[in-house]
C-alpha positions as CSV (number, residue, x, y, z in Angstrom):
1,X,-87.7,12.5,-10.0
2,X,-86.3,12.9,-13.5
3,X,-86.1,10.4,-16.3
4,X,-83.7,7.7,-14.9
5,X,-82.2,7.2,-18.4
6,X,-81.4,10.9,-18.9
7,X,-79.0,12.3,-16.3
8,X,-78.1,15.3,-18.4
9,X,-81.6,16.4,-18.6
10,X,-81.6,16.2,-14.7
11,X,-78.7,18.5,-14.5
12,X,-80.3,20.9,-17.1
13,X,-83.5,21.1,-15.3
14,X,-82.1,21.2,-11.7
15,X,-82.8,24.2,-9.5
16,X,-80.0,26.7,-9.0
17,X,-78.3,26.0,-5.7
18,X,-75.4,27.1,-3.4
19,X,-73.4,24.2,-4.9
20,X,-73.7,25.9,-8.3
21,X,-72.4,29.2,-6.9
22,X,-69.6,27.5,-5.1
23,X,-68.4,25.5,-8.0
24,X,-68.7,28.6,-10.3
25,X,-66.7,30.9,-7.9
26,X,-63.8,28.4,-7.8
27,X,-63.9,28.1,-11.4
28,X,-64.1,31.8,-12.1
29,X,-61.0,32.4,-9.9
30,X,-59.0,31.7,-13.1
31,X,-60.5,34.9,-14.5
32,X,-59.6,36.8,-11.4
33,X,-55.9,35.6,-11.7
34,X,-56.0,36.3,-15.5
35,X,-57.1,39.9,-15.3
36,X,-55.1,40.4,-12.0
37,X,-51.9,39.4,-13.7
38,X,-52.6,41.7,-16.7
39,X,-53.4,44.8,-14.7
40,X,-50.6,44.1,-12.1
41,X,-48.3,44.4,-15.2
42,X,-50.1,47.5,-16.4
43,X,-49.8,49.2,-12.8
44,X,-46.1,48.2,-12.8
45,X,-45.2,49.7,-16.2
46,X,-43.9,53.0,-14.9
47,X,-41.7,51.1,-12.3
48,X,-40.5,48.6,-14.7
49,X,-39.6,51.4,-17.2
50,X,-37.4,53.2,-14.7
51,X,-36.0,50.3,-12.8
52,X,-35.2,48.0,-15.6
53,X,-34.5,50.9,-18.1
54,X,-37.1,49.7,-20.7
55,X,-37.8,51.2,-24.1
56,X,-41.3,51.4,-25.6
57,X,-40.2,48.4,-27.7
58,X,-39.3,46.3,-24.6
59,X,-42.5,47.3,-22.9
60,X,-44.4,46.3,-26.1
61,X,-42.6,42.8,-26.0
62,X,-43.6,42.4,-22.4
63,X,-47.2,43.3,-23.3
64,X,-47.2,40.9,-26.3
65,X,-45.8,38.0,-24.2
66,X,-48.0,38.5,-21.2
67,X,-51.2,36.8,-20.1
68,X,-52.9,39.4,-22.2
69,X,-51.5,37.9,-25.5
70,X,-49.1,35.3,-27.0
71,X,-48.4,33.3,-23.9
72,X,-52.0,32.9,-23.0
73,X,-52.9,32.0,-26.6
74,X,-50.4,29.2,-26.7
75,X,-51.4,27.9,-23.3
76,X,-55.0,27.7,-24.5
77,X,-54.0,25.8,-27.7
78,X,-52.1,23.2,-25.5
79,X,-54.8,22.7,-22.9
80,X,-57.9,22.6,-25.1
81,X,-57.3,19.0,-26.4
82,X,-56.0,17.8,-23.0
83,X,-59.2,19.0,-21.2
84,X,-61.2,17.1,-23.8
85,X,-59.2,13.9,-23.3
86,X,-58.5,13.9,-19.6
87,X,-61.3,16.0,-18.1
88,X,-61.8,19.6,-17.1
89,X,-60.8,18.9,-13.5
90,X,-57.5,17.3,-14.7
91,X,-56.3,20.7,-15.9
92,X,-57.0,22.2,-12.5
93,X,-54.7,19.6,-10.8
94,X,-51.6,21.4,-11.8
95,X,-52.0,24.7,-13.7
96,X,-52.2,27.0,-10.8
97,X,-49.0,25.7,-9.3
98,X,-47.2,26.8,-12.4
99,X,-49.0,30.1,-12.2
100,X,-47.6,30.6,-8.7
101,X,-44.1,29.8,-9.9
102,X,-44.3,32.4,-12.8
103,X,-45.7,35.0,-10.4
104,X,-43.0,34.4,-7.9
105,X,-40.3,34.7,-10.6
106,X,-41.7,38.2,-11.3
107,X,-41.9,39.1,-7.7
108,X,-38.2,38.4,-7.2
109,X,-37.0,39.6,-10.6
110,X,-33.6,41.5,-10.8
111,X,-33.5,41.9,-14.5
112,X,-35.6,42.2,-17.6
113,X,-35.2,38.5,-18.5
114,X,-36.6,37.2,-15.3
115,X,-39.5,39.6,-15.7
116,X,-40.3,38.2,-19.1
117,X,-39.8,34.6,-18.1
118,X,-42.1,34.9,-15.2
119,X,-44.8,36.7,-17.4
120,X,-44.6,34.0,-20.0
121,X,-45.2,31.2,-17.4
122,X,-48.2,33.2,-15.9
123,X,-49.5,33.8,-19.4
124,X,-49.3,30.1,-20.4
125,X,-51.1,28.9,-17.3
126,X,-53.8,31.5,-17.7
127,X,-54.4,30.2,-21.2
128,X,-54.6,26.7,-19.9
129,X,-57.0,27.6,-17.0
130,X,-59.5,30.1,-18.4
131,X,-61.1,28.3,-21.3
132,X,-61.4,25.2,-19.4
133,X,-63.2,27.0,-16.6
134,X,-65.9,28.2,-19.1
135,X,-66.4,24.7,-20.4
136,X,-66.8,23.3,-16.9
137,X,-69.3,25.9,-15.8
138,X,-71.4,25.6,-19.0
139,X,-71.6,21.8,-18.7
140,X,-73.1,21.7,-15.2
141,X,-75.2,24.8,-15.4
142,X,-79.0,24.5,-15.6
143,X,-80.2,25.5,-19.0
144,X,-82.3,28.4,-17.6
145,X,-79.3,29.8,-15.6
146,X,-76.3,29.3,-17.9
147,X,-76.0,33.0,-18.7
148,X,-76.2,34.0,-15.0
149,X,-73.6,31.5,-14.0
150,X,-71.2,32.2,-16.9
151,X,-71.3,35.9,-16.2
152,X,-69.5,35.2,-12.8
153,X,-66.5,34.6,-14.9
154,X,-66.7,38.2,-16.2
155,X,-67.4,39.4,-12.7
156,X,-64.3,38.0,-11.3
157,X,-62.3,39.2,-14.3
158,X,-63.2,42.8,-13.2
159,X,-62.9,42.3,-9.5
160,X,-59.4,40.9,-9.9
161,X,-58.0,44.2,-11.4
162,X,-59.9,46.4,-8.8
163,X,-58.2,44.5,-6.0
164,X,-54.8,44.7,-7.6
165,X,-55.2,48.4,-8.5
166,X,-56.1,49.3,-5.0
167,X,-53.2,47.5,-3.6
168,X,-51.0,49.0,-6.2
169,X,-52.1,52.5,-5.2
170,X,-51.6,51.7,-1.5
171,X,-48.1,50.5,-2.2
172,X,-47.0,53.2,-4.6
173,X,-44.9,54.9,-2.0
174,X,-42.8,51.7,-1.8
175,X,-41.5,52.3,-5.3
176,X,-40.0,49.1,-6.8
177,X,-41.4,47.0,-4.0
178,X,-44.8,47.7,-5.2
179,X,-44.8,45.4,-8.1
180,X,-43.3,42.7,-5.9
181,X,-46.1,43.0,-3.5
182,X,-48.7,42.7,-6.4
183,X,-47.3,39.6,-8.0
184,X,-46.5,38.0,-4.5
185,X,-50.2,38.4,-3.7
186,X,-51.3,36.8,-7.0
187,X,-49.0,33.8,-6.2
188,X,-50.6,33.4,-2.8
189,X,-54.1,33.7,-4.3
190,X,-53.3,31.0,-6.9
191,X,-52.1,28.5,-4.4
192,X,-55.1,29.0,-2.1
193,X,-57.4,28.6,-5.2
194,X,-55.6,25.5,-6.2
195,X,-56.1,23.9,-2.8
196,X,-59.8,24.8,-2.6
197,X,-60.3,23.3,-6.1
198,X,-59.2,19.9,-4.9
199,X,-62.8,19.3,-4.0
200,X,-64.4,20.7,-7.3
201,X,-66.5,18.4,-9.4
202,X,-65.7,17.1,-12.8
203,X,-67.9,18.0,-15.7
204,X,-71.0,15.8,-15.7
205,X,-71.3,16.1,-19.5
206,X,-67.7,15.1,-20.1
207,X,-68.0,12.2,-17.7
208,X,-71.2,11.1,-19.5
209,X,-69.5,11.1,-22.9
210,X,-66.7,9.1,-21.4
211,X,-69.0,6.6,-19.8
212,X,-68.0,7.5,-16.2
213,X,-71.2,6.9,-14.4
214,X,-69.8,7.4,-10.9
215,X,-68.9,11.0,-11.7
216,X,-72.2,11.8,-13.1
217,X,-74.0,10.2,-10.2
218,X,-71.8,12.2,-7.8
219,X,-72.8,15.5,-9.4
220,X,-76.5,14.6,-9.3
221,X,-76.2,13.6,-5.6
222,X,-74.5,16.9,-4.7
223,X,-77.5,18.7,-6.5
224,X,-80.0,16.6,-4.6
225,X,-81.2,14.9,-7.7
226,X,-82.3,11.3,-7.0
227,X,-81.6,9.9,-10.4
228,X,-80.3,6.5,-11.4
229,X,-77.5,6.8,-13.8
230,X,-76.7,4.7,-16.9
231,X,-74.3,6.1,-19.6
232,X,-72.7,4.8,-22.6
233,X,-69.1,5.7,-23.6
234,X,-68.8,7.3,-27.0
235,X,-67.5,4.8,-29.6
236,X,-65.5,7.2,-31.5
237,X,-62.5,9.2,-30.1
238,X,-62.7,13.0,-30.8
239,X,-59.7,14.3,-32.8
240,X,-58.4,17.9,-32.9
241,X,-59.6,18.3,-36.5
242,X,-63.1,17.4,-35.5
243,X,-63.8,20.9,-34.5
244,X,-63.6,22.0,-38.0
245,X,-66.9,20.2,-38.7
246,X,-68.3,23.1,-36.7
247,X,-66.7,25.6,-39.0
248,X,-69.8,27.9,-38.9
249,X,-69.2,28.4,-35.2
250,X,-65.5,29.0,-35.6
251,X,-66.0,31.5,-38.4
252,X,-68.5,33.4,-36.1
253,X,-66.6,33.2,-32.8
254,X,-63.1,34.0,-33.9
255,X,-63.9,37.4,-35.4
256,X,-66.2,38.6,-32.6
257,X,-63.6,37.5,-30.1
258,X,-60.8,39.5,-31.9
259,X,-63.0,42.5,-32.5
260,X,-63.8,42.8,-28.7
261,X,-60.5,41.5,-27.5
262,X,-58.1,44.0,-29.1
263,X,-59.9,47.2,-27.7
264,X,-60.4,45.5,-24.3
265,X,-56.9,44.2,-24.2
266,X,-55.6,47.6,-25.1
267,X,-57.4,49.1,-22.2
268,X,-56.4,46.3,-19.8
269,X,-52.8,46.9,-20.2
270,X,-52.3,50.4,-21.7
271,X,-55.0,52.6,-20.2
272,X,-52.8,53.9,-17.3
273,X,-50.2,54.8,-19.9
274,X,-52.8,56.7,-22.0
275,X,-54.0,58.6,-19.0
276,X,-50.5,59.5,-17.9
277,X,-49.5,60.4,-21.5
278,X,-52.3,62.9,-21.8
279,X,-51.0,65.0,-18.8
280,X,-52.0,63.1,-15.6
281,X,-49.6,64.3,-12.9
282,X,-49.5,60.9,-11.1
283,X,-49.6,57.3,-12.2
284,X,-52.4,56.8,-9.5
285,X,-54.7,58.9,-11.7
286,X,-54.4,56.3,-14.5
287,X,-55.0,53.5,-11.9
288,X,-58.2,55.2,-10.6
289,X,-59.5,55.7,-14.1
290,X,-59.0,52.1,-14.8
291,X,-60.8,51.1,-11.7
292,X,-63.7,53.3,-12.9
293,X,-63.7,51.4,-16.1
294,X,-64.0,48.0,-14.3
295,X,-66.7,49.3,-11.8
296,X,-68.9,50.4,-14.7
297,X,-68.4,47.0,-16.3
298,X,-69.4,45.3,-13.0
299,X,-72.6,47.4,-12.9
300,X,-73.4,46.3,-16.5
301,X,-72.9,42.7,-15.6
302,X,-74.9,42.6,-12.3
303,X,-77.6,45.0,-13.3
304,X,-78.2,43.9,-16.8
305,X,-76.6,40.7,-18.0
306,X,-77.2,38.6,-14.9
307,X,-80.8,39.7,-14.8
308,X,-81.7,39.4,-18.5
309,X,-79.4,37.0,-20.3
310,X,-81.6,34.0,-19.6
311,X,-84.9,35.7,-20.3
312,X,-84.6,37.9,-23.3
313,X,-83.2,37.6,-26.9
314,X,-79.4,37.4,-26.4
315,X,-78.8,38.7,-30.0
316,X,-80.5,42.0,-29.3
317,X,-78.8,42.3,-25.9
318,X,-75.5,41.7,-27.5
319,X,-76.1,44.2,-30.3
320,X,-77.1,47.0,-27.7
321,X,-74.0,46.3,-25.6
322,X,-71.8,46.5,-28.8
323,X,-73.5,49.7,-29.9
324,X,-72.8,51.4,-26.5
325,X,-69.1,50.5,-26.9
326,X,-69.0,51.8,-30.4
327,X,-70.5,55.2,-29.4
328,X,-68.0,55.3,-26.5
329,X,-65.1,55.1,-28.9
330,X,-66.6,57.2,-31.7
331,X,-66.3,60.5,-29.8
332,X,-62.6,60.4,-29.3
333,X,-62.1,60.0,-33.1
334,X,-62.9,63.7,-33.5
335,X,-62.3,65.2,-30.1
336,X,-58.9,65.0,-28.3
337,X,-58.7,62.1,-25.6
338,X,-56.8,64.6,-23.4
339,X,-60.0,66.4,-22.7
340,X,-61.1,64.8,-19.5
341,X,-64.8,64.5,-20.2
342,X,-64.0,62.9,-23.6
343,X,-61.7,60.3,-21.9
344,X,-64.2,59.5,-19.2
345,X,-67.1,59.3,-21.8
346,X,-64.9,56.7,-23.7
347,X,-64.0,54.8,-20.5
348,X,-67.5,54.6,-18.9
349,X,-69.5,53.7,-22.1
350,X,-66.9,51.0,-23.0
351,X,-67.1,49.7,-19.5
352,X,-70.9,49.5,-19.2
353,X,-71.4,48.3,-22.9
354,X,-69.1,45.3,-22.6
355,X,-70.1,44.5,-19.2
356,X,-73.9,44.4,-19.9
357,X,-73.6,42.1,-22.8
358,X,-70.7,42.2,-25.3
359,X,-68.1,40.4,-23.2
360,X,-70.3,37.9,-21.2
361,X,-72.4,37.0,-24.3
362,X,-69.2,36.3,-26.3
363,X,-68.2,33.8,-23.7
364,X,-71.7,32.1,-23.5
365,X,-71.9,31.7,-27.3
366,X,-68.4,30.3,-27.4
367,X,-69.3,27.4,-25.1
368,X,-72.7,26.8,-26.6
369,X,-71.6,26.3,-30.3
370,X,-69.4,23.2,-29.9
371,X,-70.3,19.7,-28.5
372,X,-68.9,18.3,-25.2
373,X,-66.2,16.1,-26.8
374,X,-64.4,19.0,-28.6
375,X,-65.7,21.9,-26.5
376,X,-62.5,22.6,-24.6
377,X,-60.4,22.2,-27.9
378,X,-62.6,24.8,-29.6
379,X,-62.4,27.2,-26.7
380,X,-58.6,27.0,-26.7
381,X,-58.4,27.5,-30.4
382,X,-60.8,30.5,-30.5
383,X,-59.2,32.0,-27.4
384,X,-55.8,31.6,-28.8
385,X,-56.7,33.5,-32.0
386,X,-57.9,36.5,-29.8
387,X,-54.9,36.6,-27.6
388,X,-52.2,36.0,-30.3
389,X,-53.9,38.8,-32.4
390,X,-53.8,41.1,-29.3
391,X,-50.1,40.2,-28.9
392,X,-49.4,41.3,-32.5
393,X,-51.4,44.5,-31.9
394,X,-49.5,45.2,-28.7
395,X,-46.2,45.4,-30.3
396,X,-47.4,48.3,-32.5
397,X,-50.1,50.1,-30.5
398,X,-47.7,52.7,-28.8
399,X,-46.1,53.5,-32.2
400,X,-49.5,53.9,-33.8
401,X,-50.4,56.4,-31.0
402,X,-47.1,58.2,-31.1
403,X,-47.4,58.6,-34.9
404,X,-51.2,59.2,-35.4
405,X,-52.6,59.7,-31.9
406,X,-55.4,58.0,-29.8
407,X,-57.9,58.8,-32.5
408,X,-56.5,56.0,-34.6
409,X,-57.1,53.5,-31.7
410,X,-60.6,54.9,-31.3
411,X,-61.3,54.6,-35.1
412,X,-60.3,50.9,-35.1
413,X,-62.3,50.1,-32.1
414,X,-65.4,51.7,-33.3
415,X,-65.2,49.9,-36.6
416,X,-64.6,46.6,-34.6
417,X,-67.8,47.0,-32.5
418,X,-69.9,47.9,-35.5
419,X,-68.7,44.6,-37.0
420,X,-69.8,42.9,-33.7
421,X,-73.3,44.4,-34.0
422,X,-73.6,43.0,-37.6
423,X,-72.3,39.5,-36.9
424,X,-74.1,39.2,-33.7
425,X,-77.5,40.1,-35.3
426,X,-77.0,38.1,-38.5
427,X,-75.4,34.9,-37.1
428,X,-75.6,34.7,-33.3
429,X,-78.2,32.2,-32.0
430,X,-80.9,33.1,-29.6
431,X,-79.9,30.6,-27.1
432,X,-81.5,31.6,-23.9
433,X,-83.3,28.8,-21.9
434,X,-82.0,26.1,-24.2
435,X,-79.9,23.1,-23.5
436,X,-76.4,23.0,-25.0
437,X,-77.4,20.2,-27.3
438,X,-80.5,22.1,-28.6
439,X,-78.4,25.3,-29.3
440,X,-76.0,23.3,-31.4
441,X,-78.7,21.4,-33.3
442,X,-80.6,24.6,-34.1
443,X,-77.4,26.6,-35.0
444,X,-76.2,24.0,-37.5
445,X,-79.6,22.9,-38.7
446,X,-79.0,19.4,-37.4
447,X,-76.2,18.8,-40.0
448,X,-73.5,17.9,-37.3
449,X,-73.9,16.0,-34.1
450,X,-74.8,18.0,-31.0
451,X,-72.9,15.4,-28.8
452,X,-72.5,11.7,-28.7
453,X,-75.1,9.5,-27.1
454,X,-74.9,9.7,-23.2
455,X,-77.5,7.1,-22.3
456,X,-79.0,3.9,-23.3
């Protein structure tokens, strides 16, 4: 039995169980729906272009307002403080209903404006859901398995697009009906996920901060931990501005998110367009190349990050993943992307590098560097910076390629990943095996509170 006066320690020291995996799977479905909506749009670009008579500018606007960019960023800004005030599970009570509404509007779109409206709604709900999911997972994960459980969010982010792309390929002969099938499926998945989430737990750390002993006790009971619970509610109410006390974490996380997010978001939405533009005879070719990108990322997550992230120095793992991504983009700076092996080299190395460490470790650090009472607020703020930056970039990326070529995109991505290496090694914490509170204390040198008192 653990210390009866320290329920959070009991959660941190608990054994990894099937309960953890079930909770994580339901939470990670937000990432499935996020990436699925992005790639469903990417797979539908050719159909939308011809059916709705879209110019490159209108396509750029769709990309910038999509779940990949502005809309998701705004949703994250809205939901962050709400999740800290009312709880992580409270966000889950409604957000996926609105996702389904947005996906259905796209499904039945008969003009460009319906398409944009639906995509904005989907994007807002993705921004509301995904950062909240990460906070929840981090707050119930055992300290020695936090990296492993958090990496499920990456795994589902990659699985979603593969499912959508395979269905997209199968429905290609249906023409304009294809995108309707894709978004109709996403609407169904969101409703099913919403129903299953009714039984999901609330964050025990958030509950402890709020003095909600019954919620903490419920989590401990489900984990088989026979611990008596006594918590004390924090006397001070967290404000939005409180996250700026943790400016070092913001100054570290926002740049590394943007440096990863712009290349990844570009691939996520525009890769089929790039492949088609270099001479692929069928849109299916672009879809297959994108599937290969996601498969290599899954290999990186499962074979490397899941196995090592809680055991080895995360800074080193992160730097290696970033270096592999940089090498993948360095080659097409000097050699034409239209050469097949150059394109595949770029795709495979970027996939494996960001799957093995770059993307999952970015997520882990983002939940570790802020205390429970403002964790969701900080997640939303950081995530918004990345998605809004990507939205601005998406407005111009096709014009950049038309004017300069893909080598310009490759050069920017390479420089970004080099910056990731530098920042990760210089500032990133070696957080493996430590509690969230220990990571915060060490990162800030004890100069800011790790969390309010949770027990007496």
